[in-house]
C-alpha positions in Angstrom: -22.2 2.7 20.4 -25.5 3.0 18.5 -28.9 1.5 19.2 -31.3 0.4 16.5 -34.5 -1.4 17.1 -33.3 -2.6 20.5 -30.0 -3.9 19.2 -26.8 -2.2 20.2 -24.0 -1.8 17.7 -20.4 -0.8 18.4 -19.2 1.5 15.6 -15.5 2.1 15.1 -14.9 5.7 14.3 -12.0 6.9 12.2 -9.8 7.7 15.2 -10.1 4.1 16.5 -9.5 2.6 13.1 -6.4 4.8 12.7 -5.1 3.9 16.1 -5.5 0.2 15.4 -4.0 0.5 11.9 -0.8 2.2 13.3 -0.2 -0.9 15.5 0.3 -3.0 12.3 3.7 -3.8 10.9 5.1 -1.6 8.2 4.3 -4.2 5.6 0.7 -4.7 6.9 0.2 -0.9 6.8 1.4 -0.8 3.2 -1.0 -3.4 2.1 -3.8 -1.7 4.0 -2.9 1.7 2.4 -2.8 0.1 -1.0 -6.3 -1.4 -0.5 -7.7 1.9 0.8 -6.2 3.9 -2.1 -7.5 1.3 -4.6 -11.0 1.8 -3.1 -10.8 5.6 -3.8 -9.7 5.5 -7.4 -9.9 2.1 -9.0 -7.3 1.3 -11.6 -8.5 0.6 -15.1 -7.8 -2.8 -16.7 -5.6 -1.1 -19.3 -3.4 0.5 -16.6 -3.1 -2.8 -14.7 -2.1 -4.6 -17.9 0.5 -1.9 -18.6 2.0 -2.3 -15.2 2.1 -6.0 -15.5 3.9 -5.7 -18.8 6.4 -3.2 -17.2 6.9 -5.5 -14.3 7.5 -8.5 -16.5 9.9 -6.5 -18.6 11.9 -5.4 -15.5 12.1 -8.9 -14.2 13.3 -10.2 -17.6 16.0 -7.5 -17.6 17.0 -8.3 -14.1 17.3 -12.0 -15.0 19.4 -11.1 -18.0 21.7 -9.0 -15.9 20.8 -5.7 -17.7 19.0 -4.3 -14.7 20.6 -4.1 -11.3 18.6 -4.7 -8.1 18.7 -2.2 -5.2 18.2 -2.7 -1.5 14.6 -1.8 -0.7 15.0 -0.6 2.9 18.2 1.4 2.1 16.5 3.1 -0.9 13.4 4.0 1.2 15.7 5.5 3.9 17.5 7.6 1.2 14.2 8.8 -0.2 12.8 9.6 3.2 15.9 11.6 4.0 15.8 13.4 0.7 12.2 14.4 0.9 11.9 15.2 4.6 14.0 18.3 4.2 
């Protein structure tokens, strides 16, 4: 809590923010993490455009049947197991 010119402000410190963030769902934490990372190192317009082209290309390949989909949660589990050792 801080006081300035007779007004009292409640300031959330990093520990409180972290504690509250950890109460969010996994999806909500992922969105928050993405936003925080973007605020640290903004992505150039060229890089964004390149990722959009790549995404469009992958979606087209998936629709044509030349790219196979994988189960997201199962893949994340596999990666966590592989890299936690």
